[in-house]
N, C-alpha and C positions, 0 to 999 in steps of 0.2 A: 663235679667242678663248680666252684662258686661263681654265681652270676655277679658281674661287676656293675655297680652303679657309679658312673663317672661323675655324678653330681655331688658326691660326698667324699671325704678323705678316707682312704683305706688305712687301716691300722696295722701295726707290726704283728699283732696277734692273729689277724686274718692271714697275713703272709705265712706266719709260722704254721697255722692250721692247714693251709693249702699245700704247703711244701712237706708237711709231716715231720716237722722238726720243732725244737723248742724256740721260744722267743730269744733266749740267750744265743742260740746258734745263728738266728737271723741277724742279730746285732753284731756278732763276730764277722759274718760275711760282709755286712754293710761297712764295717770299720776296717776291713782288710786284714783281719787277724790270720796268721798262717796256720793255726791249729784247727783247721776244718778240712775234712776230706774233699778231694776235688769233685767227686760225684755229687756230694751234698752241696758244695758251693755252687756248682752248675745248676742244680735243681732249684736252689733258693733264688739265684739270679734270674732264672727263667720265670719264676713266679712273680718276682719283683717287676720284671719287664711287662709281663702279661697283665698284671693288676694295676700297672702304672703307679706303683707305690712311691711316695716321696717322703723321706724321713722328716719329722718335725724338727726344725731348727731350734725352736724354743726348748723342746724336751731334751734334745741332745746337749744344748748349752747348759741347762740346769743340771744335768747329770755330771757334766764336766766342771761345774761351779764356775763357769766363765761364759761370756757371750761374745759375739762379733757385733755388739751394739754399743754405740757411744751416745751418751746423753748430751743434749744441747739445751741450755737455758737462755732464753732470749725474749725480747719484746721490741716494740717500735718498728715493725716492718713497713710502716707507711713512710719511713725515712730511708734515704739512700744508703747510709752507712750500715745499719743492721741488715738490710736486704742484701747488700754486697758481701758482707761477712758470711751470711748463711749460704750464699751461692758458692763461695770459695770452700767452705766447710763441706758442703754436700759433694762437690766435684772430687775433692781429694779423698774423702771417705769412700766414695764409690771406687776410685782407682785402687785403694788399699784394701778393699773387700769388707769395709765396715757398713753397717746399717745405722741410721740415726733415729733416736727417740727425741723428738722436739718437744720441749716444755715451754709454752708461751705463758709468760707471767704478766700480771697486772701490777705495775710499780706502785699503784695507789692502794693495793690490797695487801697489807702485811701478812694476813693469814694464808695467803696464796703460797707462800714459800714452804710451809710445812707440807702442803700437798705435793709440791714439786719434789721436795727432798724424798718424801715417802714413795712417790712414783718411781724415781730413779733407782732407789734401793730395791724396791719390790720387783722391778724388771731386770735386776741383776746386770745393769750396764757395766761395761769394763772400765769406763772413765768418763769424765765430764768436761765439756767446754762451757764455761760460764761466760756468755757473750755480752749480756746486757740485761738489766741495768747494774749500777754500782752495788758492791757488797757492803751494805751498811744496815744498821738497825736489825729488823726482823730477818732480813736476808742473811746477815752475818751470823745471827744466832742459829738459824736453821742450817746453814752451811757447816758451822763448827760442830754442832751437835749430831747431825745426821749424815753428812756427806764426807767431810774431811777425814774422819777416822777409817773410812772404808774404801775410798776411791782416789785415784790420781785425778787432779783437776788442773786445767789450764784456764787462766783468766784472759780476757781480751779487753784492751783499751781501758784499763783502770789503774789506779795507783798501786805500785808494787808494795807488797807486804812481806814481812820476814817469813821465809819458808814457803812462799807462794811463787808460782811461775806465771809471769804476765808477758803476753806478746802484744805489743802496742806500736803505734806510730809516735814519733817524736813531735807531738802537737806543739810544744813550746817553741821548738826550733822552726817548725813550719810557719807559725804565726810571726816569728821574728823575720823570716824571709819575706813575708808579705809586707810587713810594715817597713822594713829596711828598704824594700823596693820603692815604696811610696816616698820615703825620705829622700832616696836617691833621685827621684823624679822632681824634687823641689817642693813637695807638699809639707806643710808645717803644722797644721791644725787638724790632727788625725783622730777621729773617733773610732769607737768599736761597738758593734752589736754582738754581744756574747751569746753563747748557748746557755741552757739552764745551768746556773752556777752550782747546783748540787752535784753536777757531774764533773769528774776529774778532767776529762778531755776539754770541757769548756773552761775550767780553771786554768789549765795549762795554756790554752790559746790566749787567754787574757794576760797571763804572765809574759808570754812572748811579745805581745803588743807593748806591755810596759817596758820590757827589756830594750826593745828597739828605740822607743822614745827616750828612755833614760840615756842610752848610749849617744843619742844625738842632742841631748840636753834640751828636749822639747817638752812642753807641758803635758801632764797626764792627770787631769782633775776628774772628779766624779761626774761632772756635767758632760764629760766626753764619753760616758759609758751608759749604755742601756742594755737590758737583758732581754733576749729573745728565747724562743722555744724550738729553734731549728726550722720553723715553718716559714714559707714565703710571706704569709700574712704578718708574722711578727717582725720580719725584716722591713716590710712596708711601714708598719706602725713605728718601728724602732728608728728608722731614718727621720721620719717626721718629728719624733720626740727629740732626737739629737739636734736637728736644726733649730727647734724651738728653744732648747736649753743651751745651745752652743752655736749661735748664729754665724760665727766666723768659720765654721767647719769647712774644710776644703778637701777632705778625704775621709773614707770610712773603710775599716776592715770588718767585713761581715764574716762571722765565724763558721759559716758554711755557705755553700753555693745557693741553696734554696732561699736563705735569708738575703743573700746578695741579689737574687732575682727580684724579691720584693723591694729591696732598696733602690734598684734601678727604676722600677715602676714609680716609686714615690718621688725620686729625683725628677722624672719626667713630669709628674703631676705639679710640682712646685717650680718648674722652669729652671732646674739646675742641669746644665748640659754636662754629660759625662763623655770624656774626662776633662773638658775645658774648665768648668767651674766646680766640679766635684769628681774625684776619682773613687772608684769602688774596686776592692779586691775581695775575693771569696776564699773558700777552703773546701777541698774535696775533689775538684775537677770532675764533676759529674759529666756524662756524655753530652748533655744539652748545653753545657756552659760555653762551648765554642760557638753556639748558635744564638746566644742572648744578643740583644741589641743595646749597646755595642757588645762584641764578644768579650767574655769575662776573663780578666787576669785572675789567676787562682793558684792554690797550692795543690799539687798532685800527690796523692798517696794511693797505693794499691791495696784496697781493702779486701779484695778477693784473695790476694796473696797472703794477707794477714790470716784469713780463715784457713787457707791451705797449710800455712806454717803451723798453726795450732793443731791441726789433725796430725801432721807428720810428727810433731814433738810428742803428742799424747800416744801415738802409735809406738814410738820408740820406747817410751817409759813402760807402757803396758807389756810389751813383749820382753823387755828386760826383766820385769818382775815375774812373768810367767816362766822364764828360764832360770829363776832363782838368783838373778844378779841384782845387787843393790844400786839403785840409781835415783836421781831426782830430776825433775823437769827443769829446763833452762829458760830463763827470761830473755826475751829478744826485743829490740827496739828498731823499727824500720825508719829510715831517713826519707823525708818528703823532699820535693823539689818545686820550685816556682815555675809556673807556666805564664809567660807574658803575652797578653793579647791587647785588646783595644781599650778596655775600661780604665787602665792605669798604666 
């Protein structure tokens, strides 16, 4: 009888040797094939139990040319949005029996995307959720050459492209809600602190700001705009710049709540009382926004739900393909809502 060392993985060959059968017979037993004698099946199962054998999921998936693994391409986890997206992806993947292969990329390193694409293909993932950042330049080349021909892909929060499935929030409408609220409260000289303008979500939020001002026949000049990077520091610096270049400013739409927090601090620094002499509205409705001073009026959207929807849609497409059915992923756009608090 073989002596079992529980500190190492038992192989299928050891099980076969101990049970006195072939490796193929052990494989049939493990996979529930009916063409195995009952006495043989019982003997193999007894050895499997005694040796505490656990089949290799990787080996089994390679043999089947499929895995229960999804690739996730993402970055920016120091920010609220990407972190919430990943949390939603992970929870839904677990519920549906998927494992995740997370590829964290450096947006400033173009060569990183070849590595990411190579890793996803070599690990035989069943599909990919491309969460962040935008698919442009080297990212686009790596995607089209190495990922698109092989795998179903769901994109999150980026501009829709022909033939691609994108699940996103209606950022433009959300920004319109924020600025329309300011207009309705009587504010007329409304500035914006944008996110990084290379990103589609930041572009959409600026367009929503423009839409609301145009509908109200209010000014929308370049001096009413500063660009931030989603951080509280850039919101603080951004409001100071806005006041310097547009002194009559009476309200600001900060394109995320972290920048709104910085703007609130800057307003206090220069003696602008919120909301009496300056209104501030954010975007995201992070859990802390209700506890800012004053509590932040902001745009709510469920980023965890966005991640969950991406997994469910990818799951649907993968299983349809495995069953031989022709299908394509569907693009979805979630609608945000305004949460009115004390800052506007």
